[in-house]
KOLDREN-762388 format. One line per 2 residues: number of its first residue (from 1); their letters; for each residue x, y, z of C-alpha. Coordinates in nm, 3 decimals, decimal comma, always signed. Layout:
NUM) A) X:Y:Z  ...
This chain:
1) ML) +0,699:-2,757:+2,445  +0,407:-2,525:+2,500
3) EK) +0,145:-2,591:+2,758  -0,166:-2,735:+2,594
5) SF) -0,376:-2,436:+2,705  -0,144:-2,195:+2,528
7) LN) -0,247:-2,330:+2,189  -0,609:-2,415:+2,277
9) LD) -0,814:-2,179:+2,064  -1,138:-2,323:+2,203
11) DT) -1,077:-2,141:+2,532  -1,200:-1,789:+2,588
13) IA) -0,919:-1,589:+2,745  -0,924:-1,273:+2,954
15) SI) -0,672:-1,025:+3,088  -0,622:-0,664:+3,191
17) ST) -0,477:-0,500:+2,879  -0,376:-0,165:+3,026
19) AW) -0,076:-0,097:+3,248  -0,103:-0,212:+3,608
21) GE) -0,167:+0,077:+3,844  -0,408:+0,360:+3,915
23) AG) -0,527:+0,547:+3,606  -0,833:+0,709:+3,453
25) IA) -0,940:+0,396:+3,266  -0,854:+0,025:+3,273
27) IV) -0,941:-0,210:+2,987  -1,020:-0,575:+3,050
29) RL) -1,022:-0,781:+2,730  -1,188:-1,111:+2,639
31) SG) -1,118:-1,315:+2,325  -1,261:-1,645:+2,210
33) PQ) -1,582:-1,824:+2,111  -1,762:-1,749:+2,441
35) AL) -1,645:-1,388:+2,477  -1,990:-1,232:+2,435
37) DI) -2,172:-1,488:+2,652  -1,921:-1,449:+2,937
39) AE) -1,924:-1,069:+2,916  -2,304:-1,058:+2,932
41) KA) -2,292:-1,228:+3,274  -2,086:-0,942:+3,420
43) FR) -2,211:-0,647:+3,213  -2,559:-0,495:+3,233
45) GI) -2,664:-0,216:+2,996  -2,995:-0,090:+2,858
47) KP) -2,947:-0,352:+2,586  -2,729:-0,664:+2,588
49) LK) -2,391:-0,627:+2,420  -2,486:-0,887:+2,158
51) DT) -2,773:-0,661:+2,049  -2,531:-0,370:+2,010
53) PP) -2,359:-0,333:+1,670  -1,990:-0,432:+1,675
55) RY) -1,747:-0,145:+1,749  -2,017:+0,064:+1,921
57) MR) -1,966:+0,156:+2,287  -2,245:+0,062:+2,525
59) NG) -2,280:+0,224:+2,868  -2,363:-0,011:+3,154
61) FL) -2,266:-0,149:+3,493  -2,023:-0,414:+3,609
63) LD) -2,212:-0,660:+3,830  -2,061:-0,870:+4,107
65) ER) -2,151:-1,233:+4,184  -2,475:-1,123:+4,356
67) GA) -2,580:-0,900:+4,068  -2,494:-0,579:+4,253
69) PI) -2,336:-0,299:+4,043  -1,978:-0,222:+4,149
71) DE) -1,872:+0,017:+3,872  -2,016:+0,213:+3,582
73) VL) -1,838:+0,091:+3,270  -1,837:+0,092:+2,890
75) GV) -1,856:-0,226:+2,685  -1,767:-0,282:+2,320
77) WF) -1,728:-0,593:+2,108  -1,559:-0,684:+1,780
79) RA) -1,693:-0,961:+1,560  -1,458:-1,225:+1,420
81) PK) -1,260:-1,210:+1,201  -1,241:-0,828:+1,210
83) SY) -1,079:-0,801:+1,551  -0,727:-0,790:+1,692
85) TG) -0,716:-1,167:+1,745  -0,939:-1,270:+1,456
87) ED) -1,190:-1,402:+1,713  -1,487:-1,244:+1,888
89) VV) -1,336:-0,987:+2,125  -1,505:-0,793:+2,407
91) EI) -1,353:-0,501:+2,596  -1,486:-0,368:+2,925
93) HC) -1,361:-0,017:+3,004  -1,383:+0,035:+3,379
95) HG) -1,238:+0,297:+3,611  -0,865:+0,251:+3,649
97) GL) -0,839:+0,156:+4,013  -0,636:-0,151:+4,105
99) LV) -0,926:-0,316:+4,284  -1,199:-0,257:+4,027
101) AS) -0,987:-0,380:+3,732  -0,883:-0,690:+3,926
103) KC) -1,243:-0,752:+4,031  -1,363:-0,723:+3,671
105) LE) -1,105:-0,982:+3,562  -1,196:-1,214:+3,851
107) LL) -1,564:-1,199:+3,754  -1,493:-1,287:+3,391
109) IA) -1,279:-1,583:+3,498  -1,549:-1,695:+3,741
111) HG) -1,798:-1,687:+3,453  -1,586:-1,919:+3,238
113) AR) -1,288:-1,734:+3,092  -0,928:-1,845:+3,135
115) LA) -0,650:-1,606:+3,236  -0,447:-1,529:+2,923
117) EP) -0,082:-1,628:+2,898  +0,179:-1,360:+2,813
119) GE) +0,133:-1,252:+2,452  -0,160:-1,486:+2,394
121) FT) -0,384:-1,225:+2,230  -0,114:-1,149:+1,972
123) QR) -0,037:-1,519:+1,939  -0,400:-1,585:+1,850
125) AF) -0,383:-1,308:+1,590  -0,089:-1,496:+1,439
127) LN) -0,247:-1,842:+1,461  -0,571:-1,712:+1,311
129) GR) -0,385:-1,563:+1,014  -0,445:-1,197:+1,100
131) ID) -0,071:-1,128:+1,102  +0,245:-1,322:+1,021
133) LT) +0,532:-1,385:+1,261  +0,734:-1,078:+1,159
135) QA) +0,430:-0,858:+1,224  +0,370:-1,026:+1,560
137) EA) +0,729:-0,955:+1,665  +0,688:-0,596:+1,545
139) VL) +0,419:-0,545:+1,810  +0,699:-0,565:+2,068
141) GV) +0,896:-0,318:+1,860  +0,611:-0,068:+1,882
143) IR) +0,579:-0,120:+2,258  +0,953:-0,089:+2,327
145) AK) +1,039:+0,191:+2,082  +1,270:+0,452:+2,235
147) SD) +1,254:+0,708:+1,953  +1,025:+0,832:+1,677
149) EA) +1,243:+0,659:+1,419  +1,225:+0,326:+1,604
151) LL) +0,847:+0,361:+1,630  +0,811:+0,432:+1,257
153) SA) +1,036:+0,135:+1,177  +0,823:-0,096:+1,392
155) AR) +0,505:+0,046:+1,239  +0,635:-0,028:+0,888
157) TL) +0,695:-0,391:+0,982  +0,362:-0,417:+1,163
159) RG) +0,184:-0,286:+0,850  +0,341:-0,572:+0,656
161) EL) +0,605:-0,388:+0,451  +0,879:-0,637:+0,546
163) SA) +0,643:-0,928:+0,479  +0,558:-0,785:+0,136
165) RV) +0,927:-0,760:+0,040  +0,998:-1,113:+0,161
167) NG) +0,688:-1,258:-0,005  +0,797:-1,095:-0,331
169) IY) +1,133:-1,271:-0,301  +0,954:-1,598:-0,223
171) DS) +0,737:-1,566:-0,535  +1,044:-1,498:-0,750
173) LL) +1,218:-1,806:-0,610  +0,904:-2,013:-0,661
175) NI) +0,870:-1,906:-1,026  +1,233:-1,994:-1,098
177) SA) +1,199:-2,327:-0,914  +0,879:-2,418:-1,100
179) TL) +1,039:-2,356:-1,440  +1,360:-2,536:-1,343
181) EA) +1,177:-2,841:-1,211  +0,946:-2,852:-1,512
183) NL) +1,249:-2,845:-1,744  +1,410:-3,125:-1,543
185) DF) +1,098:-3,344:-1,517  +0,951:-3,287:-1,862
187) PE) +1,238:-3,203:-2,098  +1,039:-3,312:-2,403
189) ED) +0,745:-3,080:-2,329  +0,711:-2,734:-2,483
191) IP) +0,789:-2,546:-2,159  +0,970:-2,209:-2,155
193) YL) +1,338:-2,285:-2,096  +1,555:-2,088:-1,852
195) SQ) +1,894:-2,024:-2,004  +2,209:-1,998:-1,795
197) DD) +2,217:-1,622:-1,852  +1,850:-1,585:-1,753
199) LF) +1,914:-1,780:-1,433  +2,220:-1,573:-1,346
201) QS) +2,034:-1,249:-1,404  +1,730:-1,356:-1,201
203) LN) +1,928:-1,498:-0,909  +2,162:-1,199:-0,893
205) AI) +1,861:-0,966:-0,881  +1,716:-1,170:-0,594
207) AL) +2,050:-1,164:-0,410  +2,070:-0,785:-0,441
209) NL) +1,711:-0,755:-0,317  +1,793:-0,976:-0,018
211) QD) +2,104:-0,774:+0,065  +1,896:-0,457:+0,071
213) VI) +1,629:-0,616:+0,294  +1,895:-0,749:+0,534
215) YR) +2,059:-0,407:+0,555  +1,724:-0,240:+0,629
217) CK) +1,655:-0,503:+0,895  +1,992:-0,435:+1,059
219) VG) +1,906:-0,064:+1,064  +1,570:-0,139:+1,224
221) KA) +1,732:-0,367:+1,481  +1,977:-0,089:+1,568
223) LR) +1,689:+0,158:+1,605  +1,527:-0,078:+1,852
225) DG) +1,822:-0,230:+2,039  +2,085:+0,040:+1,989
227) IK) +2,447:+0,018:+1,875  +2,744:-0,045:+2,102
229) VA) +3,047:+0,181:+2,075  +3,359:+0,076:+2,266
231) IV) +3,586:+0,366:+2,364  +3,936:+0,220:+2,364
233) GR) +4,295:+0,337:+2,392  +4,591:+0,328:+2,626
235) PN) +4,563:+0,474:+2,979  +4,529:+0,850:+3,027
237) VG) +4,449:+0,948:+2,670  +4,116:+1,100:+2,777
239) KS) +3,876:+0,812:+2,715  +3,664:+0,889:+3,022
241) SI) +3,658:+1,260:+2,940  +3,530:+1,182:+2,589
243) FN) +3,280:+0,936:+2,740  +3,143:+1,203:+2,976
245) AL) +3,132:+1,460:+2,696  +2,935:+1,226:+2,468
247) LE) +2,682:+1,160:+2,745  +2,677:+1,528:+2,848
249) ET) +2,706:+1,421:+3,211  +2,978:+1,302:+3,448
251) RA) +2,952:+0,925:+3,464  +3,316:+0,819:+3,471
253) IV) +3,581:+0,934:+3,718  +3,853:+1,142:+3,551
255) TP) +4,197:+1,172:+3,714  +4,555:+1,211:+3,586
257) IP) +4,636:+0,872:+3,742  +4,680:+0,598:+3,476
259) GT) +4,447:+0,300:+3,525  +4,167:+0,494:+3,698
261) TR) +3,902:+0,315:+3,488  +3,914:-0,057:+3,558
263) DI) +3,562:-0,181:+3,495  +3,348:-0,114:+3,186
265) IE) +3,113:+0,179:+3,241  +2,814:+0,209:+3,008
267) GS) +2,602:+0,509:+2,925  +2,353:+0,570:+2,646
269) IV) +2,212:+0,853:+2,437  +1,969:+0,871:+2,145
271) HK) +2,110:+1,048:+1,839  +1,923:+1,075:+1,507
273) GI) +1,674:+0,827:+1,652  +1,941:+0,565:+1,720
275) PI) +2,015:+0,454:+2,077  +2,393:+0,455:+2,117
277) IF) +2,546:+0,266:+2,410  +2,895:+0,396:+2,485
279) MD) +3,135:+0,174:+2,679  +3,422:+0,342:+2,863
281) TA) +3,691:+0,076:+2,899  +4,013:+0,027:+3,092
283) GL) +4,330:+0,157:+2,930  +4,494:-0,111:+2,715
285) RA) +4,842:-0,186:+2,843  +5,050:-0,462:+3,001
287) TD) +5,022:-0,448:+3,380  +5,106:-0,655:+3,687
289) DL) +4,801:-0,525:+3,874  +4,553:-0,815:+3,895
291) VE) +4,241:-0,596:+3,902  +4,363:-0,379:+3,614
293) TI) +4,452:-0,693:+3,416  +4,092:-0,810:+3,447
295) GV) +3,976:-0,467:+3,330  +4,209:-0,481:+3,028
297) SM) +4,073:-0,825:+2,939  +3,717:-0,691:+2,956
299) AQ) +3,818:-0,396:+2,737  +3,961:-0,630:+2,475
301) KA) +3,638:-0,829:+2,477  +3,434:-0,509:+2,433
303) LR) +3,660:-0,409:+2,144  +3,588:-0,739:+1,966
305) EA) +3,212:-0,739:+2,025  +3,121:-0,372:+1,974
307) DL) +2,948:-0,247:+1,660  +3,204:+0,036:+1,641
309) RL) +3,535:+0,112:+1,813  +3,626:+0,469:+1,903
311) WI) +4,005:+0,471:+1,936  +4,128:+0,763:+2,143
313) ID) +4,485:+0,888:+2,092  +4,656:+1,155:+2,302
315) GS) +4,761:+1,416:+2,046  +5,009:+1,570:+2,289
317) EQ) +5,225:+1,256:+2,306  +5,400:+1,032:+2,055
319) LT) +5,236:+0,705:+1,953  +5,361:+0,408:+2,153
321) KE) +5,443:+0,062:+2,019  +5,128:-0,070:+2,188
323) EI) +4,920:+0,186:+2,001  +5,076:+0,092:+1,668
325) DM) +4,997:-0,274:+1,743  +4,640:-0,174:+1,829
327) AM) +4,613:+0,010:+1,498  +4,691:-0,313:+1,316
329) EL) +4,412:-0,490:+1,506  +4,162:-0,209:+1,439
331) KN) +4,209:-0,248:+1,064  +3,990:-0,558:+1,084
333) HS) +3,706:-0,379:+1,268  +3,476:-0,085:+1,204
335) HI) +3,632:+0,211:+1,386  +3,686:+0,585:+1,412
337) VA) +4,011:+0,741:+1,533  +3,989:+1,049:+1,757
339) IN) +4,308:+1,245:+1,825  +4,224:+1,398:+2,163
341) KA) +4,352:+1,698:+2,362  +4,345:+1,944:+2,071
343) DI) +4,323:+2,222:+2,332  +4,693:+2,179:+2,419
345) PQ) +5,005:+2,173:+2,196  +5,001:+1,874:+1,960
347) VI) +5,280:+1,628:+1,886  +5,078:+1,399:+1,656
349) SL) +4,918:+1,516:+1,332  +4,648:+1,369:+1,111
351) ED) +4,917:+1,275:+0,862  +5,106:+1,076:+1,127
353) VK) +4,803:+0,860:+1,197  +4,710:+0,826:+0,829
355) QI) +5,050:+0,670:+0,764  +4,946:+0,384:+0,993
357) LS) +4,571:+0,373:+0,921  +4,539:+0,516:+0,571
359) ES) +4,179:+0,397:+0,527  +4,057:+0,512:+0,868
361) EI) +3,822:+0,796:+0,949  +4,019:+1,033:+1,172
363) MV) +3,926:+1,352:+1,351  +4,104:+1,589:+1,589
365) LS) +3,908:+1,708:+1,891  +3,902:+1,809:+2,253
367) SY) +3,661:+1,672:+2,509  +3,589:+2,035:+2,601
369) DK) +3,478:+2,127:+2,247  +3,101:+2,071:+2,229
371) EA) +3,093:+2,133:+1,854  +3,358:+1,867:+1,793
373) IG) +3,177:+1,621:+2,021  +2,859:+1,686:+1,822
375) EL) +3,047:+1,615:+1,499  +3,179:+1,293:+1,652
377) KE) +2,821:+1,176:+1,721  +2,732:+1,252:+1,358
379) RI) +3,031:+1,054:+1,233  +2,941:+0,755:+1,450
381) VK) +2,593:+0,735:+1,297  +2,717:+0,794:+0,940
383) KL) +2,987:+0,531:+0,984  +2,725:+0,263:+1,040
385) FK) +2,426:+0,388:+0,840  +2,353:+0,546:+0,505
387) DS) +2,183:+0,884:+0,530  +1,843:+0,761:+0,407
389) AI) +1,851:+0,422:+0,578  +1,733:+0,543:+0,919
391) NE) +1,398:+0,638:+0,768  +1,364:+0,312:+0,572
393) GF) +1,457:+0,043:+0,827  +1,245:-0,259:+0,912
395) NA) +1,203:-0,346:+1,279  +1,370:-0,687:+1,291
397) TA) +1,500:-0,938:+1,542  +1,822:-1,137:+1,535
399) RQ) +1,612:-1,443:+1,443  +1,470:-1,271:+1,138
401) IE) +1,808:-1,141:+1,021  +1,964:-1,488:+1,055
403) AL) +1,677:-1,639:+0,855  +1,727:-1,382:+0,578
405) KS) +2,102:-1,451:+0,577  +2,022:-1,822:+0,533
407) VL) +1,800:-1,739:+0,235  +2,078:-1,527:+0,084
409) SC) +2,331:-1,806:+0,142  +2,108:-2,051:-0,049
411) VE) +2,072:-1,807:-0,340  +2,448:-1,743:-0,347
413) NS) +2,510:-2,119:-0,342  +2,278:-2,150:-0,642
415) IS) +2,476:-1,882:-0,827  +2,803:-2,061:-0,742
417) SL) +2,660:-2,392:-0,863  +2,567:-2,235:-1,195
419) AS) +2,910:-2,076:-1,231  +3,074:-2,414:-1,163
421) GE) +2,862:-2,586:-1,427  +2,688:-2,809:-1,174
423) PQ) +2,352:-2,968:-1,262  +2,041:-2,750:-1,242
425) DL) +1,879:-2,994:-0,999  +2,134:-2,876:-0,740
427) VA) +2,022:-2,518:-0,805  +1,660:-2,627:-0,759
429) SN) +1,752:-2,793:-0,428  +1,915:-2,473:-0,299
431) LL) +1,611:-2,268:-0,397  +1,381:-2,514:-0,218
433) EA) +1,587:-2,464:+0,099  +1,570:-2,086:+0,054
435) RY) +1,189:-2,102:+0,045  +1,193:-2,317:+0,359
437) HI) +1,384:-2,044:+0,547  +1,132:-1,782:+0,430
439) DR) +0,846:-2,000:+0,555  +1,021:-2,017:+0,892
441) LL) +1,077:-1,642:+0,892  +0,712:-1,557:+0,828
443) GR) +0,577:-1,833:+1,054  +0,424:-2,049:+0,783
445) NF) +0,642:-2,330:+0,912  +0,717:-2,323:+1,284
447) DE) +0,762:-2,533:+1,596  +0,593:-2,473:+1,929
449) DL) +0,919:-2,398:+2,111  +0,988:-2,108:+1,875
451) IH) +0,637:-1,969:+1,921  +0,667:-1,998:+2,299
453) LI) +1,005:-1,821:+2,296  +0,869:-1,529:+2,090
455) FS) +0,540:-1,471:+2,269  +0,674:-1,528:+2,621
457) QF) +0,850:-1,191:+2,582  +0,514:-1,013:+2,569
459) CV) +0,329:-0,885:+2,872  +0,004:-1,047:+2,989
461) GK) -0,282:-0,867:+2,816  -0,104:-0,827:+2,482
């Protein structure tokens, strides 16, 4: 459970909102019912802050406990509800020294403010109805964005575009539920009746809408968190060479000795705005070497858990039985096949591999060919994302995606119930559960543990 103070909106909270360290400016923020009164005790300008129009900067001095000026500062205030938190907010902009910013915060606390908890300013914005829970989580997406595309995705969610799509789905579900329940409760009344065909059409449209939203959320999550690509294959096929080429740096040791790579080595790049985490794994083979066996086990785990598997084959040697067995396993996972060592005479052709993996995407390359490596990066992105999707993703968390999947499951259950000829009250029950999951997603229905988990990831001051 949350500490009582974390949900106490009667407190006035304070924190340094800028990064800790020496800088040109530091911003100390207050939020709450006493924000102006507390700030006035530490700030002295030609006029009091409360006599200054909201959003106008006022020059003044920061005063210590004895009333002595210790820094020349700027003060500005924002009147509720038109502020970040939805409460009265005051910002004091002081010089960015470690001591002066800390002293400013100490003075505000001494005058009656409480030190803010991590994420408490954004949490208050949520609790005061300024933003919903998806928008609050998008604040972290903006802060942690590693590319322009990730930043734009987070900004879309922060602006409320994801919320608008989900609220539209909620309204559609509510309209269907209202008509269904009215038909069930008042069959003799002259109420518009939903036919089986109308229900099918409406629910299928909602399901398609949900599938699109979920896909866009997965794209946004990938933009923020990255995708994991496991580089797999038997020993000495050039996995580490491909790994180094993809990273454009030497991270993995390359030798002609089979079993050189034993642990998983990770390296990341950003391509088309998507962080890609490559995992160079131990060669997959049966071995009596204890350490190598552990490495093989880790490689198999990476193969199962990765978003994409990059299967490396040595084009200068015949396929082994182990490789053919691996091909059968890869059929059940998203993968790309790379026939390596194209710079030396080839024994294996594209046609040979297509006989085993007819549906697979296959390319021939050499780790020394920069153009081919560039094409491989393109194929990795295109394998997982539609061309336009990268510019249309919603910054989303695993929690949000799971909630949307639960909504979709309820809608699909409703469609199945209709197809099976089950009573419409069962359909209405499924749609009620779907709306419950949307309420959880947007934060209209939440528990304190969930709120604590989300906002504890924020820094103090945000």
